VEXLUMDO-137945 format. One record per residue (C-alpha): residue in one letter; x, y, z. Coordinates in nm, 4 decimals. Example, Ala and Ser with C-alpha at 12.3 -4.5 7.8 and 13.67 -1.06 7.14 Angstrom:
<pts>
PT; a; 1.2300; -0.4500; 0.7800
PT; s; 1.3670; -0.1060; 0.7140
</pts>
This chain:
<pts>
PT; x; 12.0564; 10.3514; 10.9257
PT; x; 11.8583; 10.6411; 10.8216
PT; x; 11.5208; 10.7284; 10.7525
PT; x; 11.5937; 10.8173; 10.3900
PT; x; 11.7840; 10.4973; 10.3613
PT; x; 11.5339; 10.2630; 10.5231
PT; x; 11.2307; 10.4632; 10.2725
PT; x; 11.4494; 10.4101; 9.9364
PT; x; 11.5346; 10.0344; 10.0818
PT; x; 11.1236; 9.9540; 10.1774
PT; x; 11.0016; 10.1757; 9.8481
PT; x; 11.2141; 9.9780; 9.6280
PT; x; 11.1245; 9.5981; 9.7904
PT; x; 10.7705; 9.6678; 9.7604
PT; x; 10.8176; 9.8118; 9.4243
PT; x; 11.0145; 9.4880; 9.2861
PT; x; 10.7349; 9.3186; 9.4809
PT; x; 10.4450; 9.4787; 9.2459
PT; x; 10.6198; 9.4581; 8.9646
PT; x; 10.6606; 9.0680; 8.9982
PT; x; 10.3515; 8.9895; 9.1238
PT; x; 10.1493; 9.2233; 8.8346
PT; x; 10.3634; 8.9956; 8.5850
PT; x; 10.2763; 8.6703; 8.7908
PT; x; 9.9482; 8.7313; 8.7539
PT; x; 9.9597; 8.7619; 8.3668
PT; x; 10.1738; 8.5074; 8.2641
PT; x; 10.1190; 8.1879; 8.5238
PT; x; 10.0065; 7.9297; 8.3496
PT; x; 9.9535; 8.1127; 8.0330
PT; x; 10.1158; 7.9752; 7.6501
PT; x; 10.4086; 8.1428; 7.5283
PT; x; 10.1412; 8.3069; 7.3062
PT; x; 10.0123; 8.4802; 7.6189
PT; x; 10.3632; 8.5416; 7.7840
PT; x; 10.4961; 8.7371; 7.4862
PT; x; 10.1619; 8.9206; 7.4673
PT; x; 10.1243; 9.0130; 7.8482
PT; x; 10.5409; 9.1559; 7.8357
PT; x; 10.5475; 9.2603; 7.5065
PT; x; 10.6839; 9.6295; 7.5019
PT; x; 10.8343; 9.6298; 7.8426
PT; x; 11.1583; 9.6607; 7.9488
PT; x; 11.1819; 9.2913; 8.0917
PT; x; 11.1423; 9.1591; 7.7247
PT; x; 11.3706; 9.4012; 7.5973
PT; x; 11.6201; 9.2519; 7.8589
PT; x; 11.5458; 8.9416; 7.7689
PT; x; 11.6061; 8.9622; 7.3943
PT; x; 12.0083; 8.9978; 7.5229
PT; x; 11.9491; 8.7001; 7.6885
PT; x; 11.8517; 8.5153; 7.3691
PT; x; 12.0123; 8.2585; 7.1742
PT; x; 12.2501; 8.3830; 6.9336
PT; x; 12.1258; 8.4229; 6.5485
PT; x; 11.7250; 8.4715; 6.6822
PT; x; 11.5588; 8.8131; 6.6404
PT; x; 11.1852; 8.9479; 6.7922
PT; x; 10.9787; 8.7513; 6.9290
PT; x; 11.2537; 8.4519; 6.9413
PT; x; 11.5017; 8.5990; 7.1094
PT; x; 11.2690; 8.7121; 7.3540
PT; x; 11.1221; 8.3700; 7.4108
PT; x; 11.5004; 8.2554; 7.4522
PT; x; 11.5888; 8.4941; 7.6287
PT; x; 11.2889; 8.4273; 7.8742
PT; x; 11.3212; 8.0682; 7.9131
PT; x; 11.7553; 8.1100; 7.9423
PT; x; 11.6401; 8.3669; 8.2346
PT; x; 11.3749; 8.1074; 8.3831
PT; x; 11.6372; 7.8353; 8.3574
PT; x; 11.8186; 7.9712; 8.6140
PT; x; 11.6343; 7.9576; 8.8933
PT; x; 11.4771; 7.6513; 8.7441
PT; x; 11.2226; 7.7829; 8.5543
PT; x; 11.0777; 7.8693; 8.2119
PT; x; 10.9505; 8.1290; 8.0477
PT; x; 10.7260; 8.2332; 8.2986
PT; x; 10.9971; 8.2382; 8.5740
PT; x; 11.2255; 8.4765; 8.3422
PT; x; 10.9602; 8.6774; 8.1998
PT; x; 10.8668; 8.7618; 8.5535
PT; x; 11.2627; 8.7696; 8.7105
PT; x; 11.2947; 9.0553; 8.3932
PT; x; 10.9958; 9.2310; 8.4397
PT; x; 11.1383; 9.3225; 8.7836
PT; x; 11.4802; 9.3389; 8.7394
PT; x; 11.4951; 9.6940; 8.6170
PT; x; 11.2982; 9.8238; 8.9437
PT; x; 11.5343; 9.6831; 9.1838
PT; x; 11.8593; 9.7974; 8.9684
PT; x; 11.7206; 10.0990; 9.0161
PT; x; 11.6160; 10.1236; 9.3457
PT; x; 11.9842; 9.9736; 9.4182
PT; x; 12.0935; 10.2553; 9.2093
PT; x; 11.9368; 10.5380; 9.4199
PT; x; 11.9624; 10.3588; 9.7542
PT; x; 12.3624; 10.3300; 9.7212
PT; x; 12.3803; 10.7444; 9.5746
PT; x; 12.2070; 10.7912; 9.9123
PT; x; 12.4071; 10.6064; 10.1127
PT; x; 12.7241; 10.8172; 9.9438
PT; x; 12.5539; 11.1718; 10.0375
PT; x; 12.4420; 11.0621; 10.3631
PT; x; 12.6381; 11.1883; 10.6293
</pts>
């Protein structure tokens, strides 16, 4: 593995962990209103609202989506908030790694 690949891989891992940790410190033990307040306007909230129950809009869709995503790992809304906050960082890192790998000799 080239140094460039290692830098991208390790940087992505650190950034994803950082986002997850920051989000976790805001949402763990918080009420639903606290979780919504901590994640309002983020890419994670937008992702969560797309996973929400059909027919819901706004905060209800976001809360439902976070709960749905969180339930996939045996958690609830707080777990979903952490996953949806970290997902965009991890996806961008994977794309960067893939592009670098494509052009790496």
